[in-house]
N, C-alpha and C positions, 0 to 999 in steps of 0.2 A: 538591699532594693534586690534585690536574685526571691525571694523570700517572696516578693511581694508579686513575680511571673510567674513562683513555683507550678499555684495551682491553673494560669495559662496554656504551663505544656501537655502535649497530648502525645504520648511519646512514638502511637502506631505514626505520626505525619512525622514527628520527629527522623527516624528510620527509615521513615519512604523519600527525606526528603536527603538522607545523605549518602543514599542510594546514586539520586540527577543529580546533586552537585557533583559526585563521582564520577557520574560517565562528564561532561560540562569541562570537569577539571582534564581529565587526561585527552579530554580531545584538545584543548585549550575554548572551547569557547566561552561566548563572551553576546553582548547586547545586536552586535552583529553577521552575527553566522548563524544557517541558518538547525541551527542543533536543537533536538526533542530531545524528553527524558520525561518520560512518567512513574513510578512508584507505586506498585500499590502492596501491598500486603494481612493471610493471613492466614495464621497460622504457626507463623512468626517463621514463613518462607517468603521473599520478597522479589518479585516476578517481575524485570522492569526492560521497559520497551523505548524503546532510544529509537532517530534519526540523525542521519544530515544527510541534505542533500542542498544540489545548486539552486541558486534564483528563480532562477529561469522553468524550474521543477523536471525541467529533462531530463534531471538523474535524480532517483534516490533510494538511498539505502541503510532498509531496515534493520530490524535484527529485537529479538529477546528474550530471554535467559532466570533462569530462577539462582536462588544462591539464598540461606541465613544468613549472612554477612553483608550489611548493604557499600558497604568500600567493595569485598572486594563485586558484591554485582554487577552494580558502573564501573568502575576496572576492565570486570571481563569482557563487559559489555563494548564500552569502550575501544574494547585488540581489538575484539570483532568486526567489528565493524570498521579499525584503518587497516586490519586482512583484504577485508573483504574492497577498497577502495577510497574511502571518509578520507582518509592522507589529501589523499590526488586529489579529491573535489575541492577543501580547509584551503590547502598549496596554491589554488589558482586562486579561491575568491578571497583569498588575502594580495597574490599579488594583483588587480585585480581592483583594491578596495584604492578612493581614494589618499589621497597625503598617505602612501602607502610607495 
């Protein structure tokens, strides 16, 4: 089965997706949390932009990191956003979520 899918694999896209997933995993992002990540790969260097914001838009934190390792790039960006206050935003959102 994997052999059949191999022609569909696009290594640069897979690398970018790894970086984007790393930021979401580190931040605990899901469909209910306003977290965004967008990675691009150029000449083996990954540039990833990330965002954490309040639902009403009153506070938005943004960051950008470059690295050659997709997991390191996403994790480092998430940590930078957490240091900038993303943890507080995410905690408030989860506390206000219905059913929690």
